[in-house]
Every structure is written in structure tokens, then in C-alpha cells.
Short mmCIF file of the C-alpha atoms (twelve columns), coordinates in Angstrom:
data_MODEL
# 
_entry.id   MODEL 
# 
loop_
_atom_site.group_PDB 
_atom_site.id 
_atom_site.type_symbol 
_atom_site.label_atom_id 
_atom_site.label_alt_id 
_atom_site.label_comp_id 
_atom_site.label_asym_id 
_atom_site.label_seq_id 
_atom_site.Cartn_x 
_atom_site.Cartn_y 
_atom_site.Cartn_z 
_atom_site.pdbx_PDB_model_num 
ATOM 1   C CA . UNK A 1   -74.532 0.817   -11.201 1 
ATOM 2   C CA . UNK A 2   -74.289 4.237   -11.963 1 
ATOM 3   C CA . UNK A 3   -71.818 6.582   -12.573 1 
ATOM 4   C CA . UNK A 4   -72.303 8.294   -9.626  1 
ATOM 5   C CA . UNK A 5   -72.016 4.959   -7.606  1 
ATOM 6   C CA . UNK A 6   -68.752 4.317   -9.071  1 
ATOM 7   C CA . UNK A 7   -67.480 7.944   -8.219  1 
ATOM 8   C CA . UNK A 8   -68.374 7.050   -4.463  1 
ATOM 9   C CA . UNK A 9   -66.185 4.164   -4.470  1 
ATOM 10  C CA . UNK A 10  -63.374 5.893   -4.521  1 
ATOM 11  C CA . UNK A 11  -63.924 9.431   -3.436  1 
ATOM 12  C CA . UNK A 12  -66.621 11.683  -4.316  1 
ATOM 13  C CA . UNK A 13  -66.030 15.073  -6.002  1 
ATOM 14  C CA . UNK A 14  -68.245 18.114  -6.656  1 
ATOM 15  C CA . UNK A 15  -66.709 21.712  -7.342  1 
ATOM 16  C CA . UNK A 16  -63.379 21.823  -5.011  1 
ATOM 17  C CA . UNK A 17  -65.247 19.490  -2.412  1 
ATOM 18  C CA . UNK A 18  -63.258 15.956  -1.977  1 
ATOM 19  C CA . UNK A 19  -64.513 13.267  -0.066  1 
ATOM 20  C CA . UNK A 20  -63.377 9.914   1.200   1 
ATOM 21  C CA . UNK A 21  -65.143 7.225   -0.959  1 
ATOM 22  C CA . UNK A 22  -65.848 3.652   0.396   1 
ATOM 23  C CA . UNK A 23  -62.428 2.430   -0.325  1 
ATOM 24  C CA . UNK A 24  -60.888 4.927   2.012   1 
ATOM 25  C CA . UNK A 25  -63.292 4.381   4.732   1 
ATOM 26  C CA . UNK A 26  -62.930 0.957   4.330   1 
ATOM 27  C CA . UNK A 27  -59.100 1.285   5.218   1 
ATOM 28  C CA . UNK A 28  -57.481 -1.170  7.731   1 
ATOM 29  C CA . UNK A 29  -60.346 -3.195  7.204   1 
ATOM 30  C CA . UNK A 30  -62.795 -4.803  5.020   1 
ATOM 31  C CA . UNK A 31  -64.845 -3.794  1.723   1 
ATOM 32  C CA . UNK A 32  -67.355 -6.361  0.780   1 
ATOM 33  C CA . UNK A 33  -69.215 -6.294  -2.515  1 
ATOM 34  C CA . UNK A 34  -71.982 -8.601  -3.086  1 
ATOM 35  C CA . UNK A 35  -72.802 -9.604  -6.445  1 
ATOM 36  C CA . UNK A 36  -69.783 -8.415  -8.261  1 
ATOM 37  C CA . UNK A 37  -70.835 -8.855  -11.732 1 
ATOM 38  C CA . UNK A 38  -73.691 -6.375  -11.081 1 
ATOM 39  C CA . UNK A 39  -71.460 -3.542  -10.322 1 
ATOM 40  C CA . UNK A 40  -70.641 -1.676  -13.296 1 
ATOM 41  C CA . UNK A 41  -66.877 -2.051  -15.083 1 
ATOM 42  C CA . UNK A 42  -66.173 1.717   -14.453 1 
ATOM 43  C CA . UNK A 43  -66.764 0.953   -10.662 1 
ATOM 44  C CA . UNK A 44  -64.700 -2.166  -10.410 1 
ATOM 45  C CA . UNK A 45  -62.266 -0.584  -12.728 1 
ATOM 46  C CA . UNK A 46  -61.677 2.132   -10.243 1 
ATOM 47  C CA . UNK A 47  -60.449 -0.440  -7.442  1 
ATOM 48  C CA . UNK A 48  -57.424 -1.304  -9.380  1 
ATOM 49  C CA . UNK A 49  -55.232 1.380   -8.374  1 
ATOM 50  C CA . UNK A 50  -55.884 1.140   -4.666  1 
ATOM 51  C CA . UNK A 51  -55.775 -2.409  -4.737  1 
ATOM 52  C CA . UNK A 52  -52.173 -1.951  -5.818  1 
ATOM 53  C CA . UNK A 53  -50.897 0.951   -4.492  1 
ATOM 54  C CA . UNK A 54  -53.306 1.040   -1.123  1 
ATOM 55  C CA . UNK A 55  -54.259 4.792   -1.706  1 
ATOM 56  C CA . UNK A 56  -56.777 6.611   -3.701  1 
ATOM 57  C CA . UNK A 57  -55.479 9.706   -5.787  1 
ATOM 58  C CA . UNK A 58  -58.330 12.246  -6.822  1 
ATOM 59  C CA . UNK A 59  -56.987 14.728  -9.169  1 
ATOM 60  C CA . UNK A 60  -58.577 18.221  -9.130  1 
ATOM 61  C CA . UNK A 61  -57.535 21.423  -11.261 1 
ATOM 62  C CA . UNK A 62  -55.360 22.504  -8.398  1 
ATOM 63  C CA . UNK A 63  -54.285 19.617  -6.432  1 
ATOM 64  C CA . UNK A 64  -53.875 16.005  -6.267  1 
ATOM 65  C CA . UNK A 65  -55.552 14.572  -2.784  1 
ATOM 66  C CA . UNK A 66  -54.481 11.421  -1.513  1 
ATOM 67  C CA . UNK A 67  -56.550 8.939   0.856   1 
ATOM 68  C CA . UNK A 68  -55.425 5.757   2.454   1 
ATOM 69  C CA . UNK A 69  -57.471 2.640   0.988   1 
ATOM 70  C CA . UNK A 70  -55.476 -0.280  2.215   1 
ATOM 71  C CA . UNK A 71  -58.177 -2.885  2.357   1 
ATOM 72  C CA . UNK A 72  -59.151 -6.542  2.314   1 
ATOM 73  C CA . UNK A 73  -61.381 -7.162  -0.465  1 
ATOM 74  C CA . UNK A 74  -63.819 -9.747  -0.284  1 
ATOM 75  C CA . UNK A 75  -66.753 -10.395 -3.586  1 
ATOM 76  C CA . UNK A 76  -69.363 -12.911 -4.090  1 
ATOM 77  C CA . UNK A 77  -71.521 -13.875 -6.970  1 
ATOM 78  C CA . UNK A 78  -73.788 -16.448 -8.544  1 
ATOM 79  C CA . UNK A 79  -72.282 -18.567 -10.796 1 
ATOM 80  C CA . UNK A 80  -74.726 -17.045 -13.322 1 
ATOM 81  C CA . UNK A 81  -77.371 -14.021 -13.354 1 
ATOM 82  C CA . UNK A 82  -80.529 -16.368 -12.912 1 
ATOM 83  C CA . UNK A 83  -78.577 -18.118 -10.052 1 
ATOM 84  C CA . UNK A 84  -79.912 -21.661 -11.107 1 
ATOM 85  C CA . UNK A 85  -76.075 -22.584 -12.770 1 
ATOM 86  C CA . UNK A 86  -73.268 -24.451 -10.922 1 
ATOM 87  C CA . UNK A 87  -73.662 -27.923 -9.907  1 
ATOM 88  C CA . UNK A 88  -76.845 -28.924 -7.616  1 
ATOM 89  C CA . UNK A 89  -78.316 -25.599 -8.426  1 
ATOM 90  C CA . UNK A 90  -80.696 -26.959 -10.875 1 
ATOM 91  C CA . UNK A 91  -81.614 -26.003 -14.786 1 
ATOM 92  C CA . UNK A 92  -80.316 -23.249 -16.445 1 
ATOM 93  C CA . UNK A 93  -82.179 -23.210 -19.841 1 
ATOM 94  C CA . UNK A 94  -78.638 -20.744 -21.198 1 
ATOM 95  C CA . UNK A 95  -76.303 -23.020 -19.655 1 
ATOM 96  C CA . UNK A 96  -73.328 -22.662 -20.111 1 
ATOM 97  C CA . UNK A 97  -73.528 -19.698 -21.918 1 
ATOM 98  C CA . UNK A 98  -75.263 -17.949 -18.737 1 
ATOM 99  C CA . UNK A 99  -72.168 -18.942 -16.697 1 
ATOM 100 C CA . UNK A 100 -69.995 -17.312 -19.343 1 
ATOM 101 C CA . UNK A 101 -71.191 -14.178 -20.165 1 
ATOM 102 C CA . UNK A 102 -72.216 -13.427 -16.553 1 
ATOM 103 C CA . UNK A 103 -68.499 -14.043 -14.754 1 
ATOM 104 C CA . UNK A 104 -67.030 -12.296 -18.063 1 
ATOM 105 C CA . UNK A 105 -68.733 -9.060  -17.130 1 
ATOM 106 C CA . UNK A 106 -65.962 -8.582  -14.610 1 
ATOM 107 C CA . UNK A 107 -62.531 -7.946  -16.471 1 
ATOM 108 C CA . UNK A 108 -59.322 -9.898  -16.313 1 
ATOM 109 C CA . UNK A 109 -57.328 -7.028  -14.844 1 
ATOM 110 C CA . UNK A 110 -59.750 -7.096  -11.953 1 
ATOM 111 C CA . UNK A 111 -59.782 -10.547 -11.567 1 
ATOM 112 C CA . UNK A 112 -55.870 -10.496 -11.556 1 
ATOM 113 C CA . UNK A 113 -56.050 -8.610  -8.505  1 
ATOM 114 C CA . UNK A 114 -58.018 -11.590 -6.767  1 
ATOM 115 C CA . UNK A 115 -55.719 -13.859 -4.672  1 
ATOM 116 C CA . UNK A 116 -58.180 -16.409 -3.561  1 
ATOM 117 C CA . UNK A 117 -60.887 -17.896 -5.963  1 
ATOM 118 C CA . UNK A 118 -63.190 -20.352 -3.860  1 
ATOM 119 C CA . UNK A 119 -66.447 -21.976 -5.261  1 
ATOM 120 C CA . UNK A 120 -69.313 -22.740 -2.702  1 
ATOM 121 C CA . UNK A 121 -71.354 -25.267 -3.724  1 
ATOM 122 C CA . UNK A 122 -74.982 -25.069 -2.300  1 
ATOM 123 C CA . UNK A 123 -75.916 -26.357 1.832   1 
ATOM 124 C CA . UNK A 124 -78.008 -29.495 1.365   1 
ATOM 125 C CA . UNK A 125 -80.144 -30.935 4.158   1 
ATOM 126 C CA . UNK A 126 -77.218 -33.412 4.515   1 
ATOM 127 C CA . UNK A 127 -74.619 -31.026 5.389   1 
ATOM 128 C CA . UNK A 128 -77.184 -29.560 7.847   1 
ATOM 129 C CA . UNK A 129 -76.929 -32.845 9.741   1 
ATOM 130 C CA . UNK A 130 -72.908 -32.810 9.660   1 
ATOM 131 C CA . UNK A 131 -71.225 -32.392 12.750  1 
ATOM 132 C CA . UNK A 132 -69.218 -29.187 13.257  1 
ATOM 133 C CA . UNK A 133 -65.879 -28.738 12.066  1 
ATOM 134 C CA . UNK A 134 -63.228 -29.730 14.138  1 
ATOM 135 C CA . UNK A 135 -61.528 -26.134 13.408  1 
ATOM 136 C CA . UNK A 136 -63.785 -23.603 14.429  1 
ATOM 137 C CA . UNK A 137 -63.819 -19.597 14.116  1 
ATOM 138 C CA . UNK A 138 -61.834 -19.417 17.245  1 
ATOM 139 C CA . UNK A 139 -59.348 -22.070 16.267  1 
ATOM 140 C CA . UNK A 140 -58.813 -20.643 12.960  1 
ATOM 141 C CA . UNK A 141 -58.360 -17.167 14.138  1 
ATOM 142 C CA . UNK A 142 -55.405 -18.184 16.629  1 
ATOM 143 C CA . UNK A 143 -53.702 -19.555 13.472  1 
ATOM 144 C CA . UNK A 144 -53.725 -16.716 11.789  1 
ATOM 145 C CA . UNK A 145 -52.353 -14.863 14.269  1 
ATOM 146 C CA . UNK A 146 -49.583 -16.947 14.725  1 
ATOM 147 C CA . UNK A 147 -48.961 -16.430 11.114  1 
ATOM 148 C CA . UNK A 148 -49.246 -12.960 11.259  1 
ATOM 149 C CA . UNK A 149 -46.707 -12.865 14.447  1 
ATOM 150 C CA . UNK A 150 -44.191 -14.863 12.397  1 
ATOM 151 C CA . UNK A 151 -44.109 -12.797 9.285   1 
ATOM 152 C CA . UNK A 152 -43.538 -9.957  11.539  1 
ATOM 153 C CA . UNK A 153 -40.801 -11.305 13.445  1 
ATOM 154 C CA . UNK A 154 -39.238 -12.392 10.055  1 
ATOM 155 C CA . UNK A 155 -39.511 -9.129  8.338   1 
ATOM 156 C CA . UNK A 156 -37.760 -7.174  11.482  1 
ATOM 157 C CA . UNK A 157 -36.994 -3.823  10.337  1 
ATOM 158 C CA . UNK A 158 -35.773 -4.988  6.827   1 
ATOM 159 C CA . UNK A 159 -39.191 -5.033  5.366   1 
ATOM 160 C CA . UNK A 160 -43.088 -4.708  5.793   1 
ATOM 161 C CA . UNK A 161 -44.724 -7.123  8.432   1 
ATOM 162 C CA . UNK A 162 -47.034 -8.786  6.243   1 
ATOM 163 C CA . UNK A 163 -46.658 -11.066 3.038   1 
ATOM 164 C CA . UNK A 164 -49.254 -9.143  1.410   1 
ATOM 165 C CA . UNK A 165 -47.005 -5.855  1.124   1 
ATOM 166 C CA . UNK A 166 -43.975 -7.791  0.320   1 
ATOM 167 C CA . UNK A 167 -42.180 -7.249  -3.017  1 
ATOM 168 C CA . UNK A 168 -38.714 -7.453  -4.978  1 
ATOM 169 C CA . UNK A 169 -35.996 -8.820  -3.788  1 
ATOM 170 C CA . UNK A 170 -37.466 -8.832  -0.073  1 
ATOM 171 C CA . UNK A 171 -40.339 -10.964 -1.093  1 
ATOM 172 C CA . UNK A 172 -37.890 -13.538 -3.128  1 
ATOM 173 C CA . UNK A 173 -35.737 -13.771 -0.030  1 
ATOM 174 C CA . UNK A 174 -38.481 -14.571 2.555   1 
ATOM 175 C CA . UNK A 175 -40.510 -16.876 -0.370  1 
ATOM 176 C CA . UNK A 176 -37.221 -19.058 -0.014  1 
ATOM 177 C CA . UNK A 177 -38.918 -21.799 -2.348  1 
ATOM 178 C CA . UNK A 178 -37.338 -25.145 -2.823  1 
ATOM 179 C CA . UNK A 179 -36.346 -26.090 -6.546  1 
ATOM 180 C CA . UNK A 180 -39.550 -27.975 -7.139  1 
ATOM 181 C CA . UNK A 181 -41.715 -25.324 -6.230  1 
ATOM 182 C CA . UNK A 182 -40.034 -22.828 -8.167  1 
ATOM 183 C CA . UNK A 183 -39.931 -25.273 -11.205 1 
ATOM 184 C CA . UNK A 184 -43.974 -25.346 -10.795 1 
ATOM 185 C CA . UNK A 185 -44.462 -21.728 -10.415 1 
ATOM 186 C CA . UNK A 186 -42.544 -21.406 -13.892 1 
ATOM 187 C CA . UNK A 187 -44.096 -23.978 -15.304 1 
ATOM 188 C CA . UNK A 188 -47.599 -22.374 -14.711 1 
ATOM 189 C CA . UNK A 189 -46.115 -18.861 -15.970 1 
ATOM 190 C CA . UNK A 190 -44.870 -20.253 -19.215 1 
ATOM 191 C CA . UNK A 191 -48.156 -22.399 -19.833 1 
ATOM 192 C CA . UNK A 192 -49.758 -18.711 -19.509 1 
ATOM 193 C CA . UNK A 193 -51.642 -19.152 -16.085 1 
ATOM 194 C CA . UNK A 194 -49.532 -16.407 -14.489 1 
ATOM 195 C CA . UNK A 195 -49.134 -12.861 -15.240 1 
ATOM 196 C CA . UNK A 196 -46.467 -10.860 -13.858 1 
ATOM 197 C CA . UNK A 197 -48.671 -9.623  -11.254 1 
ATOM 198 C CA . UNK A 198 -50.031 -12.877 -10.634 1 
ATOM 199 C CA . UNK A 199 -46.502 -14.431 -10.361 1 
ATOM 200 C CA . UNK A 200 -45.985 -11.709 -7.418  1 
ATOM 201 C CA . UNK A 201 -49.378 -12.262 -5.614  1 
ATOM 202 C CA . UNK A 202 -48.728 -16.202 -5.886  1 
ATOM 203 C CA . UNK A 203 -45.416 -15.958 -4.347  1 
ATOM 204 C CA . UNK A 204 -47.250 -14.131 -1.674  1 
ATOM 205 C CA . UNK A 205 -49.940 -16.470 -1.232  1 
ATOM 206 C CA . UNK A 206 -47.772 -19.436 -1.092  1 
ATOM 207 C CA . UNK A 207 -45.440 -17.996 1.681   1 
ATOM 208 C CA . UNK A 208 -48.549 -17.356 3.674   1 
ATOM 209 C CA . UNK A 209 -49.776 -21.042 3.528   1 
ATOM 210 C CA . UNK A 210 -46.578 -22.271 4.418   1 
ATOM 211 C CA . UNK A 211 -46.724 -19.420 7.213   1 
ATOM 212 C CA . UNK A 212 -50.211 -21.113 8.472   1 
ATOM 213 C CA . UNK A 213 -48.510 -24.544 8.470   1 
ATOM 214 C CA . UNK A 214 -45.855 -23.146 10.817  1 
ATOM 215 C CA . UNK A 215 -43.306 -21.675 8.609   1 
ATOM 216 C CA . UNK A 216 -40.463 -23.430 7.217   1 
ATOM 217 C CA . UNK A 217 -39.384 -23.148 2.981   1 
ATOM 218 C CA . UNK A 218 -42.268 -22.923 0.267   1 
ATOM 219 C CA . UNK A 219 -42.753 -26.375 -0.910  1 
ATOM 220 C CA . UNK A 220 -44.338 -27.281 -4.444  1 
ATOM 221 C CA . UNK A 221 -47.367 -28.090 -2.677  1 
ATOM 222 C CA . UNK A 222 -47.790 -24.635 -0.862  1 
ATOM 223 C CA . UNK A 223 -47.007 -23.229 -4.870  1 
ATOM 224 C CA . UNK A 224 -49.989 -25.982 -6.105  1 
ATOM 225 C CA . UNK A 225 -52.605 -24.949 -3.335  1 
ATOM 226 C CA . UNK A 226 -51.836 -21.080 -4.141  1 
ATOM 227 C CA . UNK A 227 -52.531 -21.422 -8.363  1 
ATOM 228 C CA . UNK A 228 -55.466 -23.503 -7.658  1 
ATOM 229 C CA . UNK A 229 -57.041 -20.577 -5.720  1 
ATOM 230 C CA . UNK A 230 -55.863 -17.992 -8.300  1 
ATOM 231 C CA . UNK A 231 -57.068 -19.204 -11.248 1 
ATOM 232 C CA . UNK A 232 -59.406 -16.759 -13.002 1 
ATOM 233 C CA . UNK A 233 -63.098 -18.293 -12.775 1 
ATOM 234 C CA . UNK A 234 -62.002 -20.870 -14.968 1 
ATOM 235 C CA . UNK A 235 -60.390 -18.733 -17.399 1 
ATOM 236 C CA . UNK A 236 -56.697 -20.087 -16.399 1 
ATOM 237 C CA . UNK A 237 -57.509 -23.324 -15.033 1 
ATOM 238 C CA . UNK A 238 -56.572 -25.191 -18.120 1 
ATOM 239 C CA . UNK A 239 -53.108 -23.805 -17.798 1 
ATOM 240 C CA . UNK A 240 -52.921 -24.408 -14.256 1 
ATOM 241 C CA . UNK A 241 -53.725 -28.236 -14.496 1 
ATOM 242 C CA . UNK A 242 -51.109 -28.024 -17.325 1 
ATOM 243 C CA . UNK A 243 -48.255 -26.839 -15.239 1 
ATOM 244 C CA . UNK A 244 -49.331 -29.217 -12.323 1 
ATOM 245 C CA . UNK A 245 -49.110 -32.123 -14.597 1 
ATOM 246 C CA . UNK A 246 -45.569 -31.340 -16.393 1 
ATOM 247 C CA . UNK A 247 -43.880 -30.086 -13.533 1 
# 
């Protein structure tokens, strides 16, 4: 990934010209990055500010230009560079070093901004023979729409209409953790599995998981699921397991 490509992600600047980059073009949409570790560290780190603030600030000698950049980031990667790592993938001659080196190319601060991390096993012939799932895309979309409507109704005029934008006292209020859920979250933080940013993002995620079930208070099961989704490619998984077993 060249330096030019890294600049294009946030905004191309040449002389006094400033143009929106890919993140601003993805505003209110989805930015998909395939083979995530193949992007340069500079390119990925340039996404950290817009992922937090929802905007890009390009500093020029005579002005600061701001572009909107509130997007949903979706990324994919193989377990390792050779593509043979992971269960059912075959033999990797450098396992597990190959997987570790490849996945560590993505920085911890960047991964701390990823709320959902899901391992997708390879599809087998037996999988292809299975009947379709009970909940298809249409049913899932309807459940998501109901959850978003619930969030907007709950927020009213007191805060942002989506959990993903809630913060501070407003987030604490709408999270409405029961005692067992709060104890589990505190245990995960003490075990080293959560940063301050991770705490906030786990609250948002747990609140959304509860909303997908129809609302109500955030329970221990919702926090536990959010913690499992947030583990950083195994880097904080041991800490998460410790919290789950000690809480």
C-alpha cells in the first residue's frame, strides 16, 4: 500500500486542492476493506480519527477543512498470509507464527475500534447440503429495523437516535445494566480485557444486543456476548475468559 493510497483514504491534498477521500465518500454508508493486514499501518491509522469523531480534518497552511465521515467499517482477512492457517484450512508450515505475525500487522489501537470480530470457518460440502437457516436476510433486516426504531423512540430528543453514537451519562442511562451485567463488565476491565474506549463500546454493543431481543435492561448474557465479539484477534481473549469465569 503506497503513501498515496494512505492519503486517498482520508482526503487527497495537492497544493491548495482538497478533495474527499474514500472515508468521506462512504459517509452514511459502508467502507469495506478486504485483506485488512495488507493495508499499510499509515493507511489504517488514518482511519482512527474518523472512526471516533465521524469526520475527517485536513490541515492546510491557510485553513482546516472538515469532511463528514460517519461510516460503517467492514473488514475481512485470512488467518495468515499464506491462507492455510486456521481450523480446516490445511497445513501451514509456519503455524502458529505465520498467523501471529500476520494478524499483528494491524495495531491494537485500530482493533480497539472494531466492535464485532467474527471467525468465519471455511464452507464444507456438508455445509452446502444443509437447509437454509430459519432467519434469512429479510427477517434479519426486519429485526434490525425494529431495533433501530426502538433506539430512536427511547432517545427522543435527549440524545442521539442510535446506540453507536451514545456516550457519557446518556449511554449509562440507556444501558440500564443489571447488577450481574455490571459486575461482569467490571471484571473484564480489571482483567485487562478492556480499555476505557472498549468499556464504552462494549456498553453500546450490549445495549444493541438487548435491543435486538426486544429491549429491556442489559443483562449479563448481553454483556458476555459483547465481550466475546470484542476480543482483539485473541489478544484479550484470555482476559475475557477470566472475567467470564470469575464473575
